[in-house]
C-alpha positions in Angstrom: -23.7 12.6 -21.1 -25.1 14.3 -24.2 -24.9 17.6 -22.3 -21.3 16.9 -21.1 -19.9 15.7 -24.4 -21.9 17.4 -27.1 -21.0 16.1 -30.6 -18.6 13.6 -28.9 -21.5 11.7 -27.5 -21.9 9.2 -30.3 -18.2 8.2 -30.3 -18.3 7.9 -26.5 -21.4 5.6 -26.7 -19.8 3.4 -29.4 -16.9 2.9 -27.2 -19.0 0.7 -24.9 -19.2 -1.9 -27.6 -15.4 -2.4 -27.3 -13.7 -4.7 -24.8 -12.3 -2.8 -21.8 -8.5 -2.4 -21.6 -6.5 -4.5 -19.1 -3.4 -3.2 -17.4 -0.5 -4.0 -15.2 1.7 -1.6 -13.3 5.3 -2.9 -12.6 6.8 -2.5 -9.2 9.9 -0.3 -9.4 11.0 -1.5 -6.0 11.6 -4.9 -7.7 12.7 -4.1 -11.3 12.8 -1.3 -14.0 11.1 -1.0 -17.3 14.0 -2.3 -19.3 14.3 -5.5 -17.3 10.4 -6.0 -17.4 10.3 -5.7 -21.1 13.1 -8.2 -21.4 11.5 -10.9 -19.3 7.7 -10.1 -19.8 5.9 -13.2 -20.9 3.3 -11.3 -23.0 3.1 -8.6 -25.7 2.7 -5.3 -23.8 2.5 -1.7 -24.7 3.3 1.2 -22.4 0.5 3.4 -20.8 1.3 7.0 -21.7 0.3 8.6 -18.4 2.3 6.3 -16.0 5.9 5.5 -16.5 5.4 2.1 -14.8 2.1 1.2 -16.5 1.5 -1.4 -19.4 -1.6 -2.5 -21.2 -2.1 -6.2 -20.9 -2.4 -8.6 -23.8 -6.0 -9.6 -24.5 -6.6 -13.1 -23.2 -3.6 -13.1 -20.8 -4.1 -13.9 -17.1 -1.5 -11.8 -15.3 -3.0 -12.6 -11.8 -2.3 -16.3 -12.6 1.5 -15.9 -13.3 4.4 -16.6 -11.0 5.7 -13.1 -11.5 2.6 -11.7 -10.0 3.2 -13.8 -6.9 6.7 -12.4 -6.8 5.3 -8.9 -6.5 6.7 -7.7 -9.8 3.5 -6.0 -10.8 0.0 -5.1 -9.8 -3.0 -5.8 -12.0 -4.7 -2.4 -12.4 -7.1 -0.7 -14.9 -5.0 1.7 -17.0 -6.9 4.9 -16.2 -6.7 4.2 -12.5 -2.9 4.6 -12.8 -3.2 8.3 -13.3 -3.8 9.7 -9.8 -0.7 8.3 -8.2 1.4 9.3 -11.2 0.1 12.9 -10.9 0.8 13.0 -7.1 4.5 12.2 -7.7 5.5 10.9 -4.3 9.3 11.1 -3.6 11.6 9.2 -1.3 11.6 10.6 2.3 8.1 12.1 2.1 5.2 11.4 4.4 2.3 10.2 2.2 -1.3 9.4 3.0 -3.7 7.3 0.9 -7.0 8.0 2.6 -9.4 5.7 0.8 -6.7 3.1 -0.1 -8.3 -0.4 -0.5 -7.6 -2.6 -2.3 -4.2 -1.1 -2.8 -3.6 -0.3 -6.5 -2.6 3.3 -5.8 -1.0 2.7 -2.4 1.4 0.1 -3.8 2.6 2.6 -6.3 3.0 5.4 -3.8 4.9 3.0 -1.5 7.2 1.9 -4.3 7.9 5.5 -5.2 9.2 6.2 -1.6 12.0 3.6 -2.1 11.8 2.5 1.5 12.3 6.1 2.9 9.7 8.2 4.6 6.3 6.9 5.5 3.1 5.8 3.8 -0.1 5.7 5.8 -2.6 3.6 3.9 -6.2 3.8 5.4 -9.5 2.3 4.6 -12.5 2.8 6.9 -13.4 -0.9 6.4 -11.3 -3.3 8.4 -12.0 -6.1 6.0 -11.0 -4.1 3.0 -8.0 -2.9 4.8 -6.9 -6.5 5.2 -6.8 -6.9 1.4 -4.9 -3.6 1.2 -2.3 -5.0 3.6 -1.8 -8.1 1.6 -1.2 -6.1 -1.6 1.3 -3.8 0.2 3.2 -6.8 1.6 3.2 -8.6 -1.7 4.8 -5.4 -3.2 7.5 -5.6 -0.5 6.7 -2.2 1.1 7.8 -2.1 4.7 7.7 1.6 5.6 3.9 1.5 5.9 1.2 1.9 8.5 -2.1 0.4 7.6 -5.1 1.8 9.5 -8.8 1.4 9.5 -10.1 4.7 10.8 -12.6 7.5 10.0 -10.8 10.4 8.3 -11.9 12.7 11.1 -10.0 10.4 13.6 -6.9 10.6 11.5 -7.1 14.3 11.2 -7.3 14.7 15.0 -4.2 12.5 15.4 -2.0 13.9 12.7 -2.9 17.5 12.1 -0.9 19.1 9.2 1.5 16.2 8.9 1.6 14.9 5.2 3.6 16.1 2.3 1.3 14.2 -0.2 -2.2 13.0 0.2 -4.3 10.9 -2.2 -8.1 11.0 -2.0 -9.5 8.5 -4.4 -13.0 9.1 -3.2 -16.0 6.7 -3.1 -18.2 7.8 -6.1 -21.1 6.8 -8.3 -18.8 4.8 -10.6 -20.1 6.1 -14.0 -16.7 5.7 -15.5 -16.6 1.9 -14.8 -19.9 0.9 -16.3 -18.2 -0.8 -19.3 -15.7 -2.7 -17.1 -18.1 -3.5 -14.3 -21.7 -3.5 -15.6 -23.2 -4.4 -12.1 -22.3 -0.8 -11.1 -25.2 0.3 -13.1 -27.6 -1.2 -10.6 -25.8 0.5 -7.8 -26.0 3.8 -9.6 -29.7 3.6 -10.0 -30.0 3.0 -6.2 -27.3 5.5 -5.1 -26.4 8.1 -7.7 -24.1 11.2 -7.5 -26.4 12.9 -4.9 -25.6 10.2 -2.4 -21.8 10.5 -2.8 -21.3 14.2 -3.0 -21.7 15.0 0.8 -19.4 12.0 1.6 -16.7 13.1 -0.8 -16.7 16.7 0.5 -16.4 15.6 4.1 -13.5 13.2 3.3 -11.8 15.9 1.3 -12.3 18.4 4.0 -10.6 16.1 6.6 -7.8 15.4 4.2 -7.0 19.1 3.8 -6.7 19.3 7.6 -3.8 16.7 7.3 -2.0 18.4 4.5 1.0 20.4 5.6 1.7 23.9 4.1 3.3 23.5 0.8 1.9 19.9 0.5 0.0 18.6 -2.4 -3.2 16.5 -2.7 -4.8 14.7 -5.6 -8.6 14.3 -5.6 -9.8 11.6 -8.0 -12.9 9.6 -8.9 -13.9 7.1 -11.5 -17.1 9.0 -12.4 -18.2 11.4 -15.1 -20.4 13.4 -12.8 -19.7 17.1 -12.8 -21.2 17.6 -9.4 -18.8 14.9 -8.0 -15.8 16.2 -9.8 -15.5 19.9 -10.7 -18.3 20.7 -8.3 -16.4 19.2 -5.4 -13.2 20.9 -6.4 -14.9 24.2 -6.6 -16.5 23.6 -3.2 -13.2 22.8 -1.4 -11.4 25.8 -3.0 -14.2 28.0 -1.6 -14.1 26.3 1.8 -10.3 26.4 2.1 -8.8 29.7 1.0 -5.2 28.2 1.6 -5.8 25.7 -1.2 -4.9 26.4 -4.8 -5.5 24.4 -8.0 -2.2 23.2 -9.6 -2.5 22.8 -13.4 -2.0 19.3 -14.7 -0.4 19.0 -18.1 -2.6 17.2 -20.5 -1.3 14.1 -22.4 -2.5 12.8 -25.7 -6.2 11.9 -25.3 -6.7 13.4 -22.0 -9.3 16.2 -21.6 -9.5 19.3 -19.3 -12.3 20.2 -17.0 -15.8 21.0 -18.2 -15.5 24.5 -16.9 -12.0 25.0 -18.3 -10.1 24.2 -15.1 -6.7 22.6 -15.5 -7.8 19.2 -14.3 -7.7 15.7 -15.9 -10.7 13.8 -17.4 -10.3 10.5 -19.1 -13.0 9.2 -21.5 -13.0 5.7 -23.0 -13.5 7.0 -26.6 -10.4 9.1 -26.3 -7.9 7.0 -24.4 -7.5 3.2 -24.1 -9.0 3.0 -20.6 -12.1 3.7 -18.5 -13.5 7.0 -17.2 -11.5 8.9 -14.6 -11.1 12.4 -13.1 -8.2 13.9 -11.1 -7.3 17.3 -9.8 -4.1 18.4 -8.1 -4.4 20.8 -5.1 -1.7 22.5 -3.1 -1.8 24.1 0.3 0.0 27.5 0.2 3.2 27.4 2.2 2.1 30.4 4.3 -0.7 28.3 5.8 -0.7 28.3 9.6 0.1 25.2 11.5 -3.0 23.4 12.9 -3.3 21.3 16.0 -1.4 18.1 15.6 2.2 16.7 15.4 4.0 18.7 12.8 7.3 16.8 12.2 6.1 13.5 13.5 5.8 14.1 17.2 4.6 16.6 19.8 8.2 17.8 20.1 8.6 17.9 16.3 11.4 15.4 16.4 9.8 12.6 14.5 10.9 10.2 17.2 10.2 6.5 17.1 8.1 4.8 19.7 4.8 3.1 20.7 2.2 4.1 23.2 3.5 3.7 26.7 1.9 1.4 29.3 -1.0 3.2 31.0 -1.6 5.7 28.2 -5.1 6.2 26.9 -5.6 4.2 23.7 -2.4 2.1 24.1 -4.5 -1.0 23.8 -5.0 -0.4 20.2 -1.4 -1.4 19.6 -0.7 -3.4 22.8 -2.1 -6.9 23.6 -5.3 -6.9 25.6 -7.3 -9.5 27.4 -10.8 -9.4 28.9 -11.3 -9.1 32.6 -13.9 -11.3 34.4 -16.2 -8.3 34.7 -16.2 -7.8 31.0 -13.7 -5.0 30.9 -10.2 -5.1 29.6 -6.7 -5.2 31.1 -3.3 -4.9 29.7 -1.3 -8.1 29.6 2.4 -7.8 30.4 4.3 -10.5 28.6 7.9 -9.4 27.9 10.7 -8.6 30.2 13.5 -6.0 29.6 17.1 -6.2 30.7 16.2 -4.4 33.9 13.8 -7.2 34.9 10.7 -5.1 34.4 7.7 -6.5 32.7 6.7 -5.0 29.4 3.6 -5.0 27.2 6.0 -4.6 24.2 9.7 -3.9 23.8 11.4 -1.5 21.4 14.9 -0.8 20.2 17.7 -2.5 21.9 15.5 -3.9 24.6 13.6 -5.8 21.9 16.9 -7.1 20.5 18.1 -8.1 23.9 14.9 -10.1 24.5 15.0 -11.7 21.0 18.6 -12.9 21.5 17.8 -14.3 25.0 14.5 -16.0 24.2 15.1 -17.3 20.6 17.5 -18.1 17.8 16.7 -14.8 16.1 20.3 -13.7 15.9 21.4 -16.8 14.1 18.7 -16.0 11.4 19.7 -12.4 11.3 23.4 -13.3 10.6 22.2 -14.7 7.2 21.0 -11.3 6.1 23.4 -9.2 4.0 22.3 -6.1 5.9 21.2 -6.4 9.5 17.9 -5.0 10.6 17.8 -1.5 12.2 17.9 -2.3 15.9 16.7 1.2 17.0 13.5 0.7 15.1 12.7 -2.9 16.2 9.6 -3.7 18.3 8.5 -7.0 19.8 4.9 -7.4 20.8 3.3 -10.8 21.8 6.2 -12.6 20.2 5.8 -10.8 16.9 8.8 -8.9 15.5 8.5 -5.5 13.6 10.7 -2.9 12.2 8.8 0.4 12.7 8.8 3.2 10.1 11.4 5.9 10.6 8.8 8.4 11.9 6.5 6.2 13.8 5.3 8.0 16.9 4.2 6.7 20.2 1.3 9.2 20.4 -0.6 7.8 17.4 -3.4 6.0 19.2 -5.1 4.5 16.1 -6.5 1.2 15.0 -3.5 -0.3 13.2 -3.5 -3.4 11.1 0.2 -3.0 10.6 2.9 -0.8 11.9 5.9 -1.0 9.6 7.6 -4.3 8.5 6.4 -7.5 10.1 9.7 -9.4 10.3 8.5 -12.7 11.9 7.4 -14.5 15.1 8.8 -16.3 18.0 7.3 -19.7 18.4 8.5 -22.1 21.2 11.9 -20.3 21.4 12.4 -20.4 17.6 12.2 -17.4 15.1 10.1 -17.9 12.0 10.5 -15.2 9.3 7.3 -13.8 7.8 6.1 -13.8 4.3 6.1 -10.0 4.4 9.8 -10.1 5.3 10.6 -12.3 2.3 9.0 -10.0 -0.1 11.1 -7.0 0.9 14.3 -8.9 0.1 16.2 -9.5 -3.1 18.4 -12.3 -4.3 21.7 -12.0 -2.5 20.1 -10.4 0.5 19.9 -13.8 2.3 22.8 -16.2 2.5 20.8 -19.3 1.7 18.7 -18.9 -1.5 17.2 -21.3 -4.0 16.4 -19.5 -7.3 14.4 -21.5 -9.7 13.6 -20.6 -13.3 10.1 -19.4 -14.2 9.5 -22.5 -16.3 10.6 -24.9 -13.5 7.5 -26.9 -12.5 8.6 -26.7 -8.9 7.7 -22.9 -8.7 4.0 -23.5 -9.0 4.2 -26.5 -6.7 6.0 -24.3 -4.1 3.2 -21.7 -4.5 0.6 -24.5 -3.8 2.4 -25.3 -0.6 4.1 -28.6 -1.7 7.5 -29.8 -0.5 10.3 -29.6 -3.0 13.3 -31.8 -3.8 16.7 -30.3 -4.5 18.5 -30.9 -7.8 22.1 -32.1 -7.5 23.7 -28.7 -7.7 21.2 -27.1 -5.2 22.1 -28.7 -2.0 21.8 -26.3 0.9 22.6 -26.5 4.7 19.8 -27.2 7.1 17.8 -24.2 8.1 15.8 -21.3 6.5 16.0 -20.7 2.7 14.7 -17.8 0.6 12.9 -19.3 -2.4 13.0 -17.2 -5.5 11.7 -17.4 -9.1 14.5 -16.2 -11.3 16.0 -13.6 -8.9 12.7 -12.5 -7.3 11.7 -13.8 -3.8 8.5 -15.8 -3.3 8.8 -16.8 0.3 10.4 -19.1 2.8 11.2 -22.8 3.0 13.3 -24.9 5.4 16.1 -27.1 4.2 16.2 -30.6 5.6 19.1 -31.9 3.6 17.7 -33.4 0.4 14.7 -31.2 0.1 12.7 -28.2 1.3 9.8 -28.1 3.8 7.4 -25.5 2.3 6.8 -22.4 4.5 4.9 -20.4 1.9 2.1 -18.4 3.6 -1.1 -20.5 3.3 -3.3 -17.4 2.8 -1.4 -16.6 -0.4 -1.2 -20.0 -2.1 -1.9 -20.6 -5.7 -5.5 -21.6 -6.3 
């Protein structure tokens, strides 16, 4: 660090005696900055490099506030807000977050898409990907596929498909020593030399999935030159179609050690931890690689799921073990033609739902009906697939689109994920409580609620909100509500 910083070394070292900054990043899918600053329960200051970012008030506990459970914001270290802001995802684009868990950057990328286009959020660890899924669902993001695959596997399936890719690579974590001192021990066991080969392989596969004209952000939370500028130099040499796009510096940000127009954040110069980010673009004259440009083999971006009998279909379809230890497909549904199906899509799915459950009665309470062409039913679970979901994507999915709900004993039960995509007024029966109402936390703990005199609602499903922001479902029984808040999310 002395060699890297020179005469700035002493101020940098002194910064480690200061408390690390805390941060929250509001969810633009739920509210804008003006409304947040009007209702925010703490004193906050804007983060300069992210329009949705705020520094948290020291001593506050934002993860233990009812607005957090409403998906209004994500708790995120301020410097970590930079990569997604630099990538600038736009509505309608196809975006990949390759190393996505636990979801801080994915939730921002998904919110920036405004429900249009596609976000593929991947983490090689299935357990970490489950935490990623929860955060995406809490943020109300439905146009998402969550996968747990090796980057090479994704590259073979997608080819040059994505407009924007974020690679927030595993790294030695030097920039987080102040915030997470336990990383020092990890660094002594596995320093930069351990991570460089991994970073370069992940980045190489990411470039394979970037379409001509597309942009990629490579970021780390380390100071290591070898992991940062060294890896950028390496990929530019390996991939002649790539070019480095200058990133405009903001107050306190530094450029690369070799003069390259990348971003470095140091804790003695900004109110945040150490971070690095570089923006790369694939030249538009790059040739198309093997894959599904446009979202399908025919380039149409058609919607679908693997067909019965196709190799790999079991990764999406329901499977059961044969007596000999193998696996066989379980046909469970039945279309209007009487044929058995492993899953149903489009109008066949709707036909089955209307015949086998009270789904249509629940759907009538929505201000806007679901897109029937994109619906899928599998093992009694109802989904709305993303606009460009393709039946040829044989991948290990944890989620394909919006999980709407389940059919249980002929009755439809809407999901927690579905509730989080709605807004007050999107469902005909809504109970909206004030933030200071003690029933809000009781609801989040899973307790039943009693109506006040002016709140009587007919029997059936009710969308429960804090102020105007949905928290989840309950069922009206006349004088009160039976709590249907998802147990895995309850207030602890």
